[in-house]
C-alpha positions in Angstrom: 9.5 11.4 -11.3 12.6 10.2 -13.2 10.7 7.0 -14.2 8.1 9.2 -16.0 10.8 10.4 -18.4 11.4 6.8 -19.4 8.1 5.0 -19.2 4.4 5.9 -19.7 2.3 6.9 -16.7 0.8 3.5 -16.1 4.1 1.6 -16.2 5.8 4.3 -14.1 3.1 4.1 -11.5 3.4 0.3 -11.4 7.2 0.4 -11.0 6.9 3.0 -8.4 4.5 0.9 -6.4 6.8 -2.1 -6.7 9.7 -0.1 -5.4 7.6 1.4 -2.6 6.5 -2.1 -1.5 10.1 -3.4 -1.6 11.5 -0.5 0.4 8.5 -0.7 2.8 9.2 -4.3 3.5 12.9 -3.6 4.3 12.0 -0.6 6.4 9.5 -2.5 8.4 11.9 -5.5 8.8 14.9 -3.5 10.0 13.5 -0.3 11.5 9.9 -0.7 12.6 9.4 -4.3 13.8 13.1 -5.3 13.8 12.2 -8.9 13.1 12.5 -11.3 10.2 9.2 -11.2 8.3 7.3 -13.4 5.9 8.0 -11.9 2.4 5.2 -13.9 0.7 2.6 -12.7 3.2 3.8 -9.2 2.8 3.4 -9.4 -1.0 -0.1 -10.7 -0.5 -0.9 -7.9 1.9 0.4 -5.3 -0.5 -1.7 -6.6 -3.5 -4.8 -7.0 -1.3 -4.3 -3.5 0.0 -4.0 -2.0 -3.5 -7.2 -3.7 -4.6 -9.1 -2.8 -1.4 -7.9 0.8 -1.7 -9.2 1.0 -5.2 -12.5 -0.5 -4.3 -13.1 1.5 -1.2 -12.1 4.9 -2.8 -14.4 4.2 -5.6 -17.2 3.2 -3.2 -16.8 6.4 -1.1 -16.8 8.5 -4.3 -20.1 6.8 -5.3 -21.5 7.9 -1.9 -21.1 11.5 -3.1 -17.7 12.4 -1.6 -15.0 14.1 -3.6 -12.0 12.0 -4.6 -9.8 14.0 -2.2 -12.2 13.3 0.7 -12.5 9.7 -0.3 -8.7 9.3 0.0 -8.7 11.1 3.3 -11.3 8.6 4.6 -9.9 5.4 3.1 -6.1 5.8 3.6 -6.1 6.0 7.4 -8.3 2.9 7.6 -6.0 0.9 5.3 -2.9 2.1 7.1 -4.3 0.9 10.4 -5.3 -2.4 8.8 -1.8 -2.8 7.2 0.1 -2.0 10.3 -2.0 -4.4 12.4 -1.6 -7.2 9.9 2.1 -6.7 9.7 2.5 -6.6 13.5 0.3 -9.7 14.2 1.0 -11.8 11.1 3.9 -10.8 8.9 6.5 -9.6 11.5 5.2 -11.7 14.4 
């Protein structure tokens, strides 16, 4: 929220996502998987997940679901995909 006082919404959201990705990598490296990971692969996963999330939510909304329902449908699928990818590839 502090970022919003300094930057416009779009830039604030982007910076927030970057910080979230960085902290997520560290958290998964030291707490969840407790293994050295592949940072480049993690960055690719994060970018791919952002794009896929946007596409899937938009597609679910076009099927007639509300935006809230679309998020409730898509996020658990992407979380499962992300965890599995991290476990089998990034923090193998």
